[in-house]
C-alpha positions as CSV (number, residue, x, y, z in Angstrom):
1,M,78.0,90.9,98.4
2,H,80.7,92.6,99.1
3,S,80.9,95.2,95.7
4,P,84.3,96.0,94.6
5,N,84.1,99.8,95.5
6,Q,83.1,98.7,99.2
7,V,86.5,96.7,98.9
8,A,88.2,99.3,97.4
9,E,87.1,101.9,99.8
10,K,88.8,100.0,102.4
11,L,91.9,98.9,100.9
12,E,92.1,102.8,99.9
13,H,91.8,103.9,104.0
14,Y,94.3,101.0,104.9
15,V,97.0,102.3,102.4
16,R,96.6,105.6,103.0
17,T,97.1,105.1,106.8
18,Q,99.0,102.1,106.7
19,F,101.7,104.0,104.5
20,F,101.1,107.6,105.0
21,V,99.6,108.4,101.9
22,A,98.3,112.6,102.3
23,D,94.9,113.0,101.5
24,D,95.9,116.0,99.2
25,D,98.4,113.6,97.3
26,D,97.2,114.2,93.5
27,F,99.1,111.5,92.0
28,F,97.7,108.9,94.3
29,S,94.7,107.0,92.9
30,R,92.8,104.0,93.0
31,D,94.3,103.1,89.6
32,I,97.7,103.7,90.2
33,H,100.8,100.9,90.7
34,L,101.5,100.9,94.0
35,W,104.7,99.1,93.8
36,K,106.3,100.9,90.8
37,E,105.1,104.3,91.9
38,G,106.7,103.7,95.6
39,Y,103.7,103.6,97.7
40,V,104.1,100.3,98.9
41,D,107.6,98.2,99.0
42,S,107.9,94.4,98.9
43,T,107.4,94.1,102.7
44,G,104.4,96.5,102.3
45,A,103.1,94.2,99.7
46,V,103.1,91.4,102.3
47,E,101.1,93.4,104.6
48,V,98.2,94.5,101.9
49,I,97.8,90.6,101.6
50,A,97.8,89.6,105.2
51,F,95.4,93.1,105.7
52,L,92.8,91.6,102.9
53,E,93.1,87.7,103.7
54,D,92.3,89.0,107.9
55,E,89.9,91.6,106.8
56,Y,87.5,89.3,104.7
57,Q,88.6,86.1,105.9
58,I,89.9,84.4,102.6
59,R,93.0,83.0,101.3
60,L,94.3,84.8,98.1
61,P,95.3,82.0,95.6
62,D,98.3,82.6,93.5
63,E,96.6,82.7,90.5
64,V,95.0,86.2,92.4
65,L,98.2,87.2,94.0
66,F,100.3,87.3,90.4
67,D,97.9,88.6,88.3
68,P,98.7,91.9,86.7
69,Q,95.6,93.5,88.3
70,F,96.8,92.6,91.9
71,T,99.2,96.3,91.9
72,T,96.2,98.6,92.2
73,I,93.7,99.3,94.7
74,N,91.0,99.1,92.0
75,G,92.3,95.5,90.6
76,M,92.9,94.0,94.2
77,A,89.5,95.0,95.2
78,Q,88.0,93.3,91.8
79,R,89.7,90.0,92.5
80,V,89.1,90.1,96.2
81,S,85.3,91.0,95.4
82,G,85.4,87.9,92.9
83,L,86.5,85.8,95.2
84,L,84.1,86.8,98.1
85,N,81.0,86.7,95.8
86,G,81.9,83.4,93.8
């Protein structure tokens, strides 16, 4: 079982590392809209999707990718955890 928090931890680490988000960035959180706030651009969005699919050996369906929740770390973690835990 992969809890949303476990997925969020891995995803946050990936985003911070891949997109150079400083540990002392007080604005960044797991609930921030990654695209609107400029943490991840369109190319980065593809990288995040690839990371999640590779890390968890899943295929993210379109309804997940276009879900409004799929813009924050916590939202992505909820959706991925739901897919993993059925």
